[in-house]
N, C-alpha and C positions, 0 to 999 in steps of 0.2 A: 438465160436458166429460164425467162418466162417462156420460151417455145417448148421447153421440157415442160413445165406447169400445165401450157395449155395442148398438148402433147397427151400427158399426163390421163386431163382431163378429159380430153377428145378418146380415150381407150376406156373409162373407165365408165361411161356415158354407153359406147359402143354394146361392150359388155350390159351391161342396164339394158338394153333396147335384145338383148340376142338372149339372154335372161325370160327377159317377158314375156317373147317370140316364142319362145320353148315353152312355157308353160301354159300361153293360151292352144300353145296348136295339142299339148298333154289333156289338156280339159275338152278341147272339144272332138275327140276322142275317144273321149268318157262318156260328151253328153250324144257322139254317131252313137257307142256302144247299147247306151243304155234306150234309149231312141229306139235300134235297131231292137233289142229283145225288147223293150214293149210293144211292138208294131208285131209283133208274131202274135200275142196276147191279145192286142187292141183289135186286130183286121182280122172276124171268123167270120168264117161263109153260113150265113143259116146254118143247122141242121137239117134234115132229111125225117130224121129220129124227132117226136115232138117232146119228146123224156130230157130230149137233149142242146135244146134249144138255148142260144145267150143272150140275152136281156142284159146288158148293162150302160151304163152314161158312153160310151162310144159304139155299141151294135143296139138297134131299139128294133122296140117288138115287130115283128113283121105283118105288114098293111095287112095281110089276110086273111091274117089271124085271129079266129074264131073258137069257140069253147063253149062244155056243154058242162053247165053247175052244178053242182049236190049244195042244196042248201045243210048246217050243221044244226043241233039241237039248239046254237046261240045265234044265232039269226048271221052266221057267218058264212062266205060259201065258199067253193073251193072246185078245183076241173071234178067231172063225175070221173073221171080215170085213174085219178090218186083216191077217190072217199076209200076207198075198200084198204087198205095197203097205207090209209092216216089210222084208219080204225082199230088195224090189227096191231098197229106198231102203243098208240092211248091204252087199247086191251093189256097188252104187257105190260106195258109203264104200272098204269094202276093193278096190274097182279105183284105188283115193286111197290108197291103202297107209295105209287107217283103218280100226281094229279095233272098231265097237265090238260090245258086247254089253250084252244088257237082267239091269240087274241085280232088279229089278221087275218087277212084271203083274201078273196079275187079283189081288185080294184079296180070302178073306170079310169077310163083318162082323167075324168071330170072327178072323181076322189081323188085323186093322185094331184092333180092342183090345188084342192082345199087342203089334203095335209102338207102342203107344199108352201101355200102361203099362210097358213096357219103356227111356224115355224119362222120363218119370218118376223114374222109381227112379234113371235116373240122373243127374236132377237133383237129386235125394234124397240120393243119397250122396257130390254135389258140395258138401253143409249150403247147400240150401236147404226153404225150407221147404213145406210139403206142397199148400200156395195158390200159393205163387210157382215150383215145381213143374209143378205143371198148368197154369198160367198160362202158363212157358213152354212147354212140351213141345207146347204147344196150338199154337203159335206156328208146328210146324215137324211138326204127326201133324195128321193130321185126326181126328175124332170120327170113326167109324161112321156110316156112313149117310153122310158128307159128301164121300167118301175116292172121285178120280175114277178108282182103281185099281180101285174098287168096277163099273165098269164095263165093266174087260177092253179101252180101244182110250186108255188111258194105260200110259208105260210110263217107267222108269225109267233112263236110256244112258247106260253108263261104257264104260271099255277095256279091253279082253285088256293087259293091262299089260306079259302079251309081248314086245307086240307094239307097243306107242305108249301117251301117255298119256293122261289122262282132259280133258288140255286141250285135244290136237288133236281129241279127239274134240266137245266140247262144239262150237270150231270149225267145225268142216264144216259139223256139222246146224245149229247159227244160220244158215250159208249155204245151205244144203244144202235142209233137209227139210221146205221149203216143198214143193217140185219131187216131193214124195212124199203128199205129202197129213197132212203131221204139222205143228206149230208149238209153239214155246216157249212151255209152259202159263204160265212164273207169272216171266214178263219185270221185268225191272231196273225200280222206283222205279211198279209194278204194285201192291205189297201191296195196295194203301188199298181197290182196286174186285177182286181174285183172295181178298182174308183171306189170302194166302200169302206169305209170303220168295221172294227169288228162287229159285233154280232151276233152272241152266243144264244139268241134265241130265231132269231131267221135261217131256217129248212128249208132244202127244197126238192123235190124229188126229180130222179134221175134213173131209177128202176137199178135193182139188187146188184147187179155185172157192174156198174157209173161207179158204185156208193161204195166197192166192195174193195177198189183199185185205187178210187180217189181218199177214201180213208185209210188206208192200210198205204199207202205212200207218202201222205197226210201230204196234200194238193191240195189249189181250186180248181172249182171246175174250170176255169180258162186255161190252166197247165196240161188238163185231163185230153184236152188238140192236142199240147205239142207234140 
């Protein structure tokens, strides 16, 4: 009788080991699938077309990148090549009673570092540990060298609050920006691919052809390369 009980316990243990091994195998396959899918979008060759260069947390600003800037009326700067399209888009919005302004344009590497440091300090002041503050800040602020603002072809757009609301500007841009070659760079639900949380104010110039395709398919810039 004792032998049967021992044998029964041994069989139960064996079954547990088999089940655990099977679950681990499935988990490894899932991780492998996710890694494989992400590697397609995370490892992107530098485009020969200036308006399609990918810069994100996995793809740094090209070392030889340079830009000629145009200063806007509020002191912000953008790549001179996108200025006409940006102005045309803003004129169209204003004609419809929506008043956008560029809150952030081109940034130097030093300016990007300052913004990141300030964000980290804000979280520390809220009681976060240093490591948690850094981790949380990096969800919202890119590391120097990985920010599109250093390209000069990305802009954070808000409203002239004396004339309309941010929500009105965001809604207008979401429906019309592609007509002028701009796309919502960090759409909702794409953080796993872009590496950045949803930002309804951040638009990036890609050209009218690419913008139309990205808009119609509801994809992000990284997916455009697939």
